[in-house]
VEXVEXFI-520945 format. One record per residue (C-alpha): residue in three letters; x, y, z. Coordinates in nm, 4 decimals. Example, Ala and Ser with C-alpha at 12.3 -4.5 7.8 and 13.67 -1.06 7.14 Angstrom:
<residuo:ala east:1.2300 north:-0.4500 up:0.7800>
<residuo:ser east:1.3670 north:-0.1060 up:0.7140>
This chain:
<residuo:unk east:0.0088 north:-0.0240 up:0.0113>
<residuo:unk east:0.1459 north:0.3537 up:-0.0715>
<residuo:unk east:0.1989 north:0.5793 up:0.1984>
<residuo:unk east:0.1310 north:0.9455 up:0.2681>
<residuo:unk east:0.5174 north:0.9861 up:0.2370>
<residuo:unk east:0.5492 north:0.8534 up:-0.1048>
<residuo:unk east:0.2108 north:1.0402 up:-0.2269>
<residuo:unk east:0.3667 north:1.3529 up:-0.1006>
<residuo:unk east:0.6975 north:1.3193 up:-0.2521>
<residuo:unk east:0.5694 north:1.2310 up:-0.5724>
<residuo:unk east:0.6140 north:1.5384 up:-0.7966>
<residuo:unk east:0.2993 north:1.4694 up:-1.0559>
<residuo:unk east:-0.0016 north:1.2027 up:-0.9780>
<residuo:unk east:-0.1807 north:1.1333 up:-1.2967>
<residuo:unk east:-0.5640 north:1.2309 up:-1.3463>
<residuo:unk east:-0.7705 north:1.2742 up:-1.6411>
<residuo:unk east:-0.5419 north:1.4247 up:-1.8952>
<residuo:unk east:-0.8547 north:1.5161 up:-2.1141>
<residuo:unk east:-1.0742 north:1.6616 up:-1.8574>
<residuo:unk east:-1.2464 north:1.9355 up:-2.0747>
<residuo:unk east:-1.1542 north:2.2565 up:-1.8114>
<residuo:unk east:-0.7937 north:2.1899 up:-1.8591>
<residuo:unk east:-0.7763 north:2.0115 up:-2.2111>
<residuo:unk east:-0.9652 north:2.2432 up:-2.4272>
<residuo:unk east:-0.8070 north:2.5739 up:-2.3984>
<residuo:unk east:-0.8105 north:2.9137 up:-2.5984>
<residuo:unk east:-0.9470 north:3.2272 up:-2.6519>
<residuo:unk east:-1.2982 north:3.1999 up:-2.7630>
<residuo:unk east:-1.3328 north:3.5973 up:-2.8400>
<residuo:unk east:-1.0663 north:3.5280 up:-3.0926>
<residuo:unk east:-1.2193 north:3.1928 up:-3.2106>
<residuo:unk east:-0.8827 north:2.9962 up:-3.0993>
<residuo:unk east:-0.8730 north:2.6881 up:-2.9435>
<residuo:unk east:-0.6160 north:2.4271 up:-2.8727>
<residuo:unk east:-0.5447 north:2.1366 up:-2.6298>
<residuo:unk east:-0.3395 north:2.1828 up:-2.3532>
<residuo:unk east:-0.0158 north:2.0967 up:-2.5200>
<residuo:unk east:-0.0677 north:2.3939 up:-2.7742>
<residuo:unk east:-0.1859 north:2.2127 up:-3.0653>
<residuo:unk east:-0.4642 north:2.3886 up:-3.2519>
<residuo:unk east:-0.8227 north:2.2354 up:-3.2519>
<residuo:unk east:-1.1050 north:2.3128 up:-3.4684>
<residuo:unk east:-1.4943 north:2.3234 up:-3.3711>
<residuo:unk east:-1.7241 north:2.1719 up:-3.6223>
<residuo:unk east:-2.0886 north:2.2979 up:-3.5718>
<residuo:unk east:-2.3911 north:2.0853 up:-3.6829>
<residuo:unk east:-2.4638 north:2.3422 up:-3.9581>
<residuo:unk east:-2.1366 north:2.3103 up:-4.1218>
<residuo:unk east:-2.1600 north:1.9007 up:-4.0940>
<residuo:unk east:-2.4793 north:1.8949 up:-4.2530>
<residuo:unk east:-2.3676 north:2.1333 up:-4.5128>
<residuo:unk east:-2.0602 north:1.9063 up:-4.5939>
<residuo:unk east:-2.2861 north:1.5955 up:-4.5893>
<residuo:unk east:-2.5153 north:1.7492 up:-4.8144>
<residuo:unk east:-2.2614 north:1.8871 up:-5.0493>
<residuo:unk east:-2.0642 north:1.5735 up:-5.0966>
<residuo:unk east:-2.4024 north:1.3500 up:-5.1586>
<residuo:unk east:-2.4507 north:1.6406 up:-5.4645>
<residuo:unk east:-2.0793 north:1.6180 up:-5.5882>
<residuo:unk east:-2.0490 north:1.2216 up:-5.5585>
<residuo:unk east:-2.3749 north:1.1050 up:-5.5197>
<residuo:unk east:-2.3855 north:0.7232 up:-5.4026>
<residuo:unk east:-1.9696 north:0.7228 up:-5.3315>
<residuo:unk east:-2.0331 north:0.9739 up:-5.0550>
<residuo:unk east:-2.0283 north:0.6943 up:-4.7726>
<residuo:unk east:-1.7354 north:0.5368 up:-4.9352>
<residuo:unk east:-1.5354 north:0.9076 up:-4.9514>
<residuo:unk east:-1.6870 north:0.9651 up:-4.5713>
<residuo:unk east:-1.5376 north:0.6279 up:-4.4471>
<residuo:unk east:-1.2158 north:0.7137 up:-4.6309>
<residuo:unk east:-1.1876 north:1.0412 up:-4.4565>
<residuo:unk east:-1.2324 north:0.8470 up:-4.1490>
<residuo:unk east:-0.9648 north:0.6097 up:-4.2019>
<residuo:unk east:-0.7242 north:0.8920 up:-4.2353>
<residuo:unk east:-0.8551 north:1.0928 up:-3.9408>
<residuo:unk east:-0.8386 north:0.7844 up:-3.7627>
<residuo:unk east:-0.4654 north:0.7029 up:-3.8212>
<residuo:unk east:-0.3874 north:1.0608 up:-3.6971>
<residuo:unk east:-0.6187 north:1.0575 up:-3.4218>
<residuo:unk east:-0.4588 north:0.7329 up:-3.2968>
<residuo:unk east:-0.0605 north:0.8951 up:-3.3248>
<residuo:unk east:-0.1785 north:1.2052 up:-3.1424>
<residuo:unk east:-0.3732 north:1.0140 up:-2.8576>
<residuo:unk east:-0.0721 north:0.7607 up:-2.8128>
<residuo:unk east:0.1740 north:1.0355 up:-2.8160>
<residuo:unk east:-0.0380 north:1.2452 up:-2.5476>
<residuo:unk east:-0.1300 north:0.9648 up:-2.3188>
<residuo:unk east:0.2259 north:0.8303 up:-2.3188>
<residuo:unk east:0.3837 north:1.1269 up:-2.2555>
<residuo:unk east:0.1340 north:1.2398 up:-1.9805>
<residuo:unk east:0.1230 north:0.8785 up:-1.7631>
<residuo:unk east:0.4919 north:0.8009 up:-1.8496>
<residuo:unk east:0.4489 north:0.4821 up:-2.0507>
<residuo:unk east:0.3542 north:0.3508 up:-2.3925>
<residuo:unk east:-0.0119 north:0.2132 up:-2.4880>
<residuo:unk east:0.1137 north:-0.1408 up:-2.4586>
<residuo:unk east:0.2375 north:-0.1038 up:-2.1142>
<residuo:unk east:-0.1128 north:0.0727 up:-1.9846>
<residuo:unk east:-0.3539 north:-0.1436 up:-1.7754>
<residuo:unk east:-0.6664 north:-0.2426 up:-2.0318>
<residuo:unk east:-0.9024 north:-0.0203 up:-1.8028>
<residuo:unk east:-0.6485 north:0.2817 up:-1.7593>
<residuo:unk east:-0.6416 north:0.2894 up:-2.1705>
<residuo:unk east:-1.0181 north:0.2487 up:-2.2254>
<residuo:unk east:-1.0891 north:0.5218 up:-1.9661>
<residuo:unk east:-0.8536 north:0.7375 up:-2.1148>
<residuo:unk east:-1.0091 north:0.6480 up:-2.4848>
<residuo:unk east:-1.3514 north:0.7403 up:-2.3328>
<residuo:unk east:-1.2681 north:1.0648 up:-2.1708>
<residuo:unk east:-1.0870 north:1.1784 up:-2.4730>
<residuo:unk east:-1.3856 north:1.0466 up:-2.7103>
<residuo:unk east:-1.6262 north:1.2566 up:-2.4780>
<residuo:unk east:-1.3960 north:1.5805 up:-2.4447>
<residuo:unk east:-1.3610 north:1.5979 up:-2.8339>
<residuo:unk east:-1.7337 north:1.6219 up:-2.8506>
<residuo:unk east:-1.8056 north:1.3112 up:-3.0146>
<residuo:unk east:-2.0505 north:1.1232 up:-2.8028>
<residuo:unk east:-1.9927 north:0.8427 up:-2.5284>
<residuo:unk east:-1.8139 north:0.5451 up:-2.6427>
<residuo:unk east:-1.8096 north:0.1937 up:-2.4608>
<residuo:unk east:-1.6871 north:-0.1187 up:-2.5681>
<residuo:unk east:-1.8220 north:-0.5057 up:-2.5375>
<residuo:unk east:-1.5648 north:-0.7454 up:-2.5056>
<residuo:unk east:-1.7902 north:-1.0390 up:-2.4859>
<residuo:unk east:-1.7381 north:-1.1489 up:-2.8168>
<residuo:unk east:-1.3552 north:-1.1369 up:-2.8412>
<residuo:unk east:-1.2852 north:-1.4886 up:-2.8398>
<residuo:unk east:-1.4745 north:-1.5095 up:-3.1759>
<residuo:unk east:-1.2726 north:-1.2427 up:-3.2996>
<residuo:unk east:-1.5094 north:-0.9493 up:-3.2728>
<residuo:unk east:-1.5178 north:-0.6227 up:-3.0590>
<residuo:unk east:-1.8580 north:-0.4405 up:-3.0168>
<residuo:unk east:-1.8388 north:-0.0730 up:-2.9904>
<residuo:unk east:-2.1407 north:0.1317 up:-2.8785>
<residuo:unk east:-2.1557 north:0.5127 up:-2.9277>
<residuo:unk east:-2.4494 north:0.7445 up:-2.8113>
<residuo:unk east:-2.5493 north:1.1047 up:-2.8675>
<residuo:unk east:-2.3005 north:1.1052 up:-3.1923>
<residuo:unk east:-2.2605 north:1.4655 up:-3.3530>
<residuo:unk east:-2.1991 north:1.2474 up:-3.6535>
<residuo:unk east:-2.5309 north:1.0709 up:-3.6370>
<residuo:unk east:-2.7350 north:1.3757 up:-3.5559>
<residuo:unk east:-2.6157 north:1.5593 up:-3.8770>
<residuo:unk east:-2.6997 north:1.3216 up:-4.1153>
<residuo:unk east:-3.0802 north:1.2953 up:-4.1993>
<residuo:unk east:-3.2977 north:1.0238 up:-4.1077>
<residuo:unk east:-3.2595 north:0.7234 up:-4.3519>
<residuo:unk east:-3.3017 north:0.3510 up:-4.3639>
<residuo:unk east:-2.9812 north:0.2557 up:-4.3042>
<residuo:unk east:-2.6627 north:0.3301 up:-4.0762>
<residuo:unk east:-2.5054 north:0.6437 up:-4.1680>
<residuo:unk east:-2.2133 north:0.7216 up:-3.9296>
<residuo:unk east:-1.9207 north:0.6071 up:-4.2085>
<residuo:unk east:-1.6760 north:0.8488 up:-4.0604>
<residuo:unk east:-1.6907 north:0.6667 up:-3.7364>
<residuo:unk east:-1.6504 north:0.3364 up:-3.8866>
<residuo:unk east:-1.3426 north:0.4666 up:-4.0993>
<residuo:unk east:-1.1958 north:0.6393 up:-3.7771>
<residuo:unk east:-1.2615 north:0.3150 up:-3.5531>
<residuo:unk east:-1.1102 north:0.0650 up:-3.7992>
<residuo:unk east:-0.7973 north:0.2949 up:-3.8535>
<residuo:unk east:-0.7388 north:0.3422 up:-3.4856>
<residuo:unk east:-0.7466 north:-0.0148 up:-3.3504>
<residuo:unk east:-0.5816 north:-0.1050 up:-3.6584>
<residuo:unk east:-0.2766 north:0.0877 up:-3.5763>
<residuo:unk east:-0.3285 north:-0.0070 up:-3.1978>
<residuo:unk east:-0.3466 north:-0.4037 up:-3.2752>
<residuo:unk east:-0.0916 north:-0.3883 up:-3.5837>
<residuo:unk east:-0.3400 north:-0.5901 up:-3.7767>
<residuo:unk east:-0.5884 north:-0.4639 up:-4.0601>
<residuo:unk east:-0.9339 north:-0.4498 up:-3.9040>
<residuo:unk east:-1.2577 north:-0.3535 up:-4.0806>
<residuo:unk east:-1.5875 north:-0.1953 up:-3.8966>
<residuo:unk east:-1.9321 north:-0.2341 up:-3.9791>
<residuo:unk east:-2.2352 north:-0.0406 up:-3.8646>
<residuo:unk east:-2.5529 north:-0.2106 up:-3.7588>
<residuo:unk east:-2.7486 north:0.0186 up:-3.5775>
<residuo:unk east:-2.7786 north:0.3891 up:-3.5974>
<residuo:unk east:-2.9136 north:0.6940 up:-3.3884>
<residuo:unk east:-3.0214 north:0.8473 up:-3.7441>
<residuo:unk east:-3.2684 north:0.5574 up:-3.7789>
<residuo:unk east:-3.4114 north:0.6040 up:-3.3913>
<residuo:unk east:-3.2005 north:0.3488 up:-3.2542>
<residuo:unk east:-3.0872 north:0.4020 up:-2.8491>
<residuo:unk east:-2.7130 north:0.4186 up:-3.0058>
<residuo:unk east:-2.4828 north:0.3746 up:-3.2669>
<residuo:unk east:-2.3385 north:-0.0207 up:-3.2585>
<residuo:unk east:-2.0425 north:-0.1177 up:-3.4643>
<residuo:unk east:-1.8718 north:-0.4564 up:-3.5170>
<residuo:unk east:-1.4985 north:-0.4872 up:-3.5416>
<residuo:unk east:-1.2997 north:-0.7444 up:-3.6674>
<residuo:unk east:-1.1065 north:-0.8921 up:-3.9597>
<residuo:unk east:-1.2001 north:-0.7650 up:-4.2825>
<residuo:unk east:-1.2862 north:-1.1210 up:-4.4347>
<residuo:unk east:-1.4966 north:-1.1494 up:-4.1491>
<residuo:unk east:-1.6721 north:-0.8621 up:-4.1179>
<residuo:unk east:-1.7666 north:-0.7834 up:-4.4947>
<residuo:unk east:-1.9773 north:-1.1000 up:-4.5412>
<residuo:unk east:-2.2434 north:-0.9426 up:-4.2971>
<residuo:unk east:-2.2971 north:-0.6354 up:-4.5384>
<residuo:unk east:-2.5595 north:-0.8377 up:-4.6983>
<residuo:unk east:-2.7198 north:-0.9007 up:-4.4087>
<residuo:unk east:-2.7406 north:-0.5400 up:-4.3114>
<residuo:unk east:-2.8830 north:-0.4629 up:-4.6424>
<residuo:unk east:-3.1595 north:-0.7252 up:-4.5720>
<residuo:unk east:-3.2503 north:-0.5072 up:-4.2387>
<residuo:unk east:-3.1648 north:-0.7539 up:-4.0159>
<residuo:unk east:-3.1015 north:-0.6463 up:-3.6571>
<residuo:unk east:-2.7549 north:-0.6282 up:-3.4430>
<residuo:unk east:-2.8169 north:-0.9227 up:-3.2673>
<residuo:unk east:-2.8790 north:-1.1433 up:-3.5599>
<residuo:unk east:-2.6009 north:-1.0143 up:-3.7339>
<residuo:unk east:-2.3677 north:-1.0492 up:-3.4625>
<residuo:unk east:-2.5182 north:-1.4060 up:-3.3736>
<residuo:unk east:-2.4604 north:-1.5066 up:-3.7373>
<residuo:unk east:-2.1186 north:-1.3654 up:-3.7731>
<residuo:unk east:-1.9907 north:-1.5371 up:-3.4185>
<residuo:unk east:-2.1559 north:-1.8739 up:-3.5564>
<residuo:unk east:-1.9845 north:-1.8510 up:-3.8907>
<residuo:unk east:-1.6420 north:-1.8105 up:-3.7214>
<residuo:unk east:-1.7250 north:-2.1120 up:-3.4844>
<residuo:unk east:-1.7849 north:-2.3213 up:-3.7909>
<residuo:unk east:-1.4789 north:-2.1759 up:-3.9814>
<residuo:unk east:-1.2481 north:-2.2434 up:-3.6603>
């Protein structure tokens, strides 16, 4: 057990690096915001997000979804590098050396502080090779008009790139529920591309999340 003397002697006791009141800084009158390390941040209002989506759909039509996902992948690679650098510097150890709980809590706090909503993780299907990610109050889903299929392609690309960088393996991400479709949250299934891609036809058939996940896990068990 750590003693009071040891606590007092410590020069720095790590807390929540992404606490909004200390992570986001700047001069709002000048329209300048940055993080606690001095890197510039940009605020994207919902009106701008809606305009970007509408403009992209007008310019490239059905290819807009693929463009958004590719943008998310590029964003995810850069986000991973920044997240890994900031967290490693603050806690004095690499992501690989962090406890899983410590890593996930940092990612959750970072996600929330950036205004991307609330993110959570379900590892109950990891033995079958899948990670289920849940996001609530997504700004990206809110900015999309209601439709008949999931539409958070930016987040899907971001998550696939982030966890690909983290694990060193090429991963893909499929969204199965969406707040733009009145779902309680946005659900994503992360796994190897050849395993995740087989579920796309099931999604187009409007199968629900539980059915898709069950079929994926069963098909993986049969393949094994």
